[in-house]
C-alpha positions as CSV (number, residue, x, y, z in Angstrom):
1,T,-3.8,-8.1,22.2
2,W,-5.2,-11.3,20.7
3,T,-6.3,-13.9,23.3
4,K,-6.6,-17.6,22.3
5,P,-10.1,-18.9,22.7
6,A,-10.8,-22.1,24.6
7,D,-11.4,-25.4,22.8
8,V,-10.1,-24.4,19.4
9,T,-7.7,-26.5,17.2
10,W,-6.7,-24.1,14.4
11,V,-6.0,-20.5,14.1
12,M,-5.7,-18.6,10.7
13,V,-4.1,-15.3,10.6
14,E,-4.4,-12.9,7.6
15,A,-2.5,-9.6,7.6
16,T,-1.9,-6.8,5.3
17,G,0.8,-4.1,5.8
18,G,0.1,-0.4,5.7
19,G,-0.1,1.2,2.2
20,A,2.5,3.9,1.3
21,G,1.8,7.5,0.3
22,G,2.3,8.8,-3.2
23,R,4.7,11.5,-4.3
24,N,3.8,15.2,-4.8
25,T,5.5,17.5,-7.4
26,T,4.8,21.3,-7.6
27,V,5.3,21.5,-11.3
28,A,4.3,19.3,-14.3
29,G,6.3,16.1,-13.8
30,S,6.0,12.7,-12.4
31,G,3.9,12.1,-9.3
32,F,4.4,8.4,-8.6
33,G,1.9,6.3,-6.6
34,G,2.8,4.5,-3.3
35,G,3.1,0.8,-3.1
36,G,0.4,-1.4,-1.5
37,G,1.1,-3.3,1.7
38,E,2.2,-6.8,1.5
39,G,-0.5,-9.5,2.3
40,N,0.5,-12.6,4.3
41,R,-1.3,-15.5,5.9
42,S,-0.6,-18.5,8.0
43,L,-2.4,-21.4,9.5
44,F,-1.2,-22.3,13.1
45,L,-2.1,-25.1,15.5
46,A,-3.8,-23.5,18.5
47,S,-1.6,-25.5,20.8
48,D,1.5,-24.0,19.3
49,L,0.4,-20.4,20.2
50,A,0.8,-18.6,23.5
51,A,-2.3,-17.6,25.5
52,T,-2.0,-14.1,24.1
53,E,-0.2,-12.6,21.2
54,T,0.6,-8.8,20.6
55,V,-1.0,-7.5,17.4
56,T,0.3,-4.4,15.6
57,N,-1.7,-2.9,12.8
58,G,0.7,-1.0,10.3
59,A,-0.1,2.7,9.7
60,G,-0.6,4.1,6.3
61,G,2.2,6.3,5.1
62,A,1.6,10.0,4.5
63,G,1.4,11.3,1.0
64,G,3.9,14.0,-0.2
65,A,3.0,17.5,1.2
66,D,1.1,20.1,-0.7
67,G,3.6,22.8,-1.8
68,A,6.8,20.6,-1.9
69,D,8.5,18.2,-4.2
70,A,8.1,15.4,-1.6
71,D,8.2,11.7,-1.7
72,G,5.6,9.5,0.0
73,S,6.2,8.0,3.4
74,D,6.4,4.2,3.8
75,G,3.5,2.1,5.4
76,G,4.1,0.4,8.6
77,D,4.4,-3.4,9.2
78,T,1.4,-5.4,10.5
79,T,2.6,-8.1,13.0
80,F,1.2,-11.0,14.8
81,G,3.6,-11.4,17.8
82,S,6.9,-12.7,16.3
83,L,5.1,-15.2,14.2
84,L,3.9,-13.4,11.2
85,T,4.7,-10.0,9.5
86,A,3.2,-8.3,6.5
87,R,5.4,-5.5,5.4
88,G,4.3,-2.0,4.6
89,G,4.5,-0.6,1.2
90,K,7.3,1.9,0.0
91,G,6.5,5.4,-0.7
92,G,6.5,6.9,-4.3
93,T,9.6,8.8,-5.2
94,S,11.1,11.0,-7.8
95,L,12.3,8.0,-9.8
96,K,9.4,5.5,-9.7
97,G,6.3,4.2,-8.1
98,G,6.6,2.8,-4.7
99,D,7.7,-0.9,-4.2
100,S,5.0,-3.2,-2.7
101,G,5.4,-4.5,0.8
102,G,6.8,-7.6,-0.8
103,G,9.6,-5.8,-2.5
104,Q,8.7,-5.8,-6.2
105,L,9.2,-2.6,-8.2
106,G,6.6,-0.2,-9.2
107,S,6.7,1.1,-12.8
108,Q,10.1,2.8,-13.6
109,T,9.4,3.5,-17.4
110,T,6.6,4.6,-19.7
111,T,6.9,1.3,-21.6
112,A,6.0,-1.4,-19.0
113,P,3.1,-1.6,-16.5
114,P,3.9,-1.9,-12.8
115,N,4.7,-5.4,-11.3
116,G,2.7,-7.0,-8.5
117,G,4.9,-7.8,-5.5
118,F,4.4,-10.7,-3.0
119,S,0.7,-10.2,-2.8
120,G,1.1,-6.2,-2.6
121,G,0.9,-4.2,-5.7
122,G,3.6,-1.6,-6.8
123,G,2.6,1.9,-7.3
124,S,2.5,3.5,-10.9
125,N,3.5,6.5,-12.9
126,G,0.9,8.3,-15.0
127,D,0.9,5.9,-17.9
128,F,-0.5,2.8,-16.1
129,A,-2.9,1.9,-13.4
130,G,-1.5,0.9,-10.0
131,A,-0.7,-2.8,-9.8
132,V,-3.4,-5.2,-8.7
133,S,-3.2,-7.6,-5.8
134,I,-4.8,-10.8,-4.5
135,I,-4.5,-10.6,-0.7
136,G,-2.3,-7.6,-0.3
137,G,-3.0,-3.9,-0.8
138,A,-3.0,-2.6,-4.3
139,G,-0.6,0.1,-5.6
140,G,-1.6,3.7,-6.0
141,G,-1.9,5.3,-9.3
142,G,0.4,8.2,-10.5
143,A,0.1,11.3,-12.5
144,R,2.6,12.6,-15.2
145,A,3.2,15.9,-16.8
146,A,-0.1,17.8,-17.4
147,S,-2.0,15.4,-19.4
148,I,-2.1,11.8,-17.9
149,S,-3.4,10.5,-14.7
150,S,-3.8,6.9,-13.8
151,I,-6.2,5.0,-11.5
152,G,-5.2,3.1,-8.5
153,G,-4.9,-0.7,-8.5
154,V,-7.6,-3.0,-7.3
155,S,-7.2,-5.7,-4.5
156,E,-9.3,-8.9,-4.4
157,S,-9.6,-8.9,-0.7
158,A,-7.7,-5.9,0.7
159,G,-7.3,-2.1,0.1
160,N,-7.5,-0.4,-3.3
161,G,-5.0,2.0,-4.3
162,G,-5.8,5.7,-4.6
163,D,-6.1,7.5,-8.0
164,G,-3.4,9.8,-9.2
165,N,-4.2,13.5,-10.2
166,F,-2.5,15.8,-12.8
167,N,-4.9,18.8,-12.4
168,A,-3.2,21.8,-10.8
169,G,-3.8,22.1,-7.1
170,V,-5.9,18.9,-6.8
171,A,-4.6,16.2,-4.5
172,G,-4.1,12.5,-5.3
173,S,-6.6,10.2,-3.7
174,A,-5.8,8.2,-0.5
175,G,-5.6,4.4,-0.6
176,S,-8.3,2.6,1.0
177,A,-8.0,0.6,4.4
178,G,-6.4,-2.7,4.0
179,G,-3.0,-1.4,2.7
180,G,-3.9,0.4,-0.5
181,G,-1.3,2.8,-1.8
182,G,-1.8,6.5,-2.1
183,G,-2.2,8.1,-5.5
184,G,0.5,10.6,-6.7
185,S,0.0,14.3,-7.6
186,T,1.7,16.6,-10.1
187,Q,1.3,20.4,-10.3
188,D,0.8,20.4,-6.6
189,G,-2.2,19.7,-4.4
190,G,-0.6,17.0,-2.2
191,A,-0.4,13.2,-2.8
192,G,-2.7,10.7,-1.3
193,A,-2.0,8.9,1.9
194,G,-1.7,5.1,2.2
195,G,-4.5,3.0,3.7
196,A,-3.9,1.5,7.1
197,G,-3.0,-2.2,7.4
198,R,-5.4,-4.9,8.5
199,M,-5.4,-8.2,10.4
200,V,-8.1,-11.0,10.5
201,V,-7.8,-13.9,13.0
202,K,-10.0,-16.8,12.5
203,S,-10.1,-19.8,14.9
204,W,-12.1,-23.1,15.0
């Protein structure tokens, strides 16, 4: 619970949704990275806010489990009462890297890099790094076949994406706190989990 301080005029809320987990495959294939959590911020007049607001920090999504062809789980939303929401990233799937919390797609082909969503970065396949982000979580890297592994994206002020891994039995890396997406894994080992979301409230 956030409690409004006395004698303040402005309140700035900066939030990042939870990062999503990457996909795990048990054979040489495509282990796509999870999407980064959306970044969102808003400036409020303190007089417009209640005395307290409920804060929910979005959980990071689990990576696809070792020993199974499994998609990553979505990240949770980070919320400041009903006034501001930063959506969680989408898990890596058998078709593509996970969407960012802002809804943009990750990389679906081997000919184009992943797109950045609304502040959050999309997850990647094994040919490109996860998408970068400014205030949201970055996308996780993917892994493809048995020869290519990509690094996670980088966020300027939130969580970085985890790296993908194509080595047999080696897990993808987890995304860092602040909504980074988890890295994908191919040839088993388990995919990386997404990083937890984050909220910062400043008042003056």
